[in-house]
C-alpha positions in Angstrom: 161.3 149.9 107.8 157.9 151.5 107.1 158.8 154.4 109.4 162.0 155.0 107.4 160.2 154.9 104.1 157.4 157.2 105.3 159.9 159.7 106.7 161.9 159.7 103.5 158.9 160.2 101.3 157.2 162.9 103.5 160.5 164.8 103.8 160.9 164.9 100.0 157.2 165.9 99.4 156.8 168.6 102.0 158.6 171.4 100.3 156.7 171.0 97.0 153.3 169.7 98.0 150.3 172.0 98.0 149.6 173.9 101.1 146.6 171.7 101.8 148.9 168.7 102.1 151.8 170.3 103.9 150.1 170.2 107.3 149.4 166.5 107.1 153.0 165.9 105.8 154.5 168.0 108.6 152.5 166.1 111.2 153.7 162.8 109.6 157.3 163.9 109.6 157.2 165.0 113.3 155.4 161.8 114.4 157.5 159.5 112.4 160.8 161.1 113.4 159.6 160.9 117.0 158.7 157.2 116.8 162.0 156.4 115.1 163.9 158.2 118.0 161.9 156.1 120.5 162.8 152.9 118.8 166.5 153.6 118.5 168.9 156.6 118.8 169.0 158.5 115.5 172.7 158.4 114.7 172.2 159.2 111.0 172.8 162.9 110.8 171.7 162.9 107.1 168.3 161.7 108.2 168.0 164.5 110.8 169.3 167.1 108.3 166.7 165.9 105.7 163.9 166.3 108.2 165.1 169.7 109.4 165.5 170.9 105.8 162.0 169.8 104.8 160.4 171.4 107.8 162.4 174.6 107.3 161.0 174.9 103.8 157.4 174.9 105.2 157.7 176.8 108.4 153.9 177.6 108.8 153.1 173.9 108.3 155.8 172.9 110.9 154.4 175.4 113.5 150.9 174.1 113.0 152.0 170.5 113.1 154.0 170.9 116.3 150.9 172.4 118.0 148.7 169.6 116.6 151.1 166.8 117.7 151.4 168.3 121.2 147.7 168.0 121.7 147.2 164.6 119.9 149.7 162.0 121.0 150.5 159.2 118.5 149.3 155.7 119.0 152.4 153.4 119.1 150.6 150.1 118.4 151.8 148.2 115.3 148.5 148.5 113.5 148.3 152.3 114.2 151.9 152.8 113.0 151.1 150.9 109.8 148.0 152.9 109.2 149.9 156.1 109.9 152.8 155.3 107.5 150.5 154.2 104.7 148.6 157.5 105.0 151.8 159.5 105.0 153.1 157.7 102.0 149.8 158.1 100.0 149.6 161.8 100.9 153.2 162.4 99.9 153.0 160.6 96.6 149.8 162.5 95.7 151.5 165.7 96.8 154.4 165.2 94.5 152.4 163.8 91.6 150.1 166.9 91.6 152.9 169.4 92.4 153.6 172.1 89.7 157.3 171.2 89.8 159.5 170.2 86.9 161.1 166.8 86.8 158.6 165.1 89.1 158.8 161.8 87.2 162.6 161.6 87.5 162.4 162.6 91.2 159.8 159.9 91.9 161.9 157.3 90.3 164.9 158.4 92.3 162.9 158.3 95.5 161.6 154.8 94.8 165.2 153.6 94.2 166.3 155.2 97.5 163.4 153.6 99.4 164.2 150.2 97.9 167.9 150.6 98.8 166.8 151.5 102.4 164.8 148.3 102.5 167.7 146.3 101.1 170.0 147.6 103.8 167.6 146.7 106.5 166.9 143.2 105.1 170.6 142.5 104.4 171.4 143.4 108.0 168.7 141.1 109.3 166.7 144.0 110.6 169.3 145.3 113.0 170.0 148.9 113.8 170.7 150.2 110.3 170.1 153.8 109.2 168.7 154.4 105.7 170.9 154.9 102.7 171.3 158.6 102.3 173.1 159.0 99.0 171.1 161.9 97.7 167.7 163.3 98.5 164.9 162.3 96.1 161.2 162.9 95.9 158.3 160.4 96.1 157.1 157.8 93.7 154.0 157.9 91.6 152.8 154.6 93.0 152.9 153.1 96.4 154.5 149.7 96.7 154.3 147.5 99.8 157.6 145.8 100.4 157.7 142.8 102.6 160.7 141.1 104.1 
């Protein structure tokens, strides 16, 4: 669940975050997407399209991130994944909050609603293979909430 949330938030933040945050977010997107693919096949084309769209809007950050990820393999232990997703979410939220972009408050609320719905779908399905709800792409929240099942 935390991987889905981190991927949603980072994908939304990457195109509007400052350049200084884009590299970290691009690394987070690539690493998170890779870890999700290792856990289960990514059947949700909307998720893949959201990732591709976000990376396409920051091509220099994507290029740098791919080189970085190739030389620094991710740690797949649960504690490391939690630390990684928390960092991605914090970076993305700050990136959106400090972006010079109109409507960030509304976008943050929409992203929070989408993340909560993703969690609801996973919990309602008893944590089986469920893809996130993809009814619209939103942008991150102004606060980070830890949701537990």
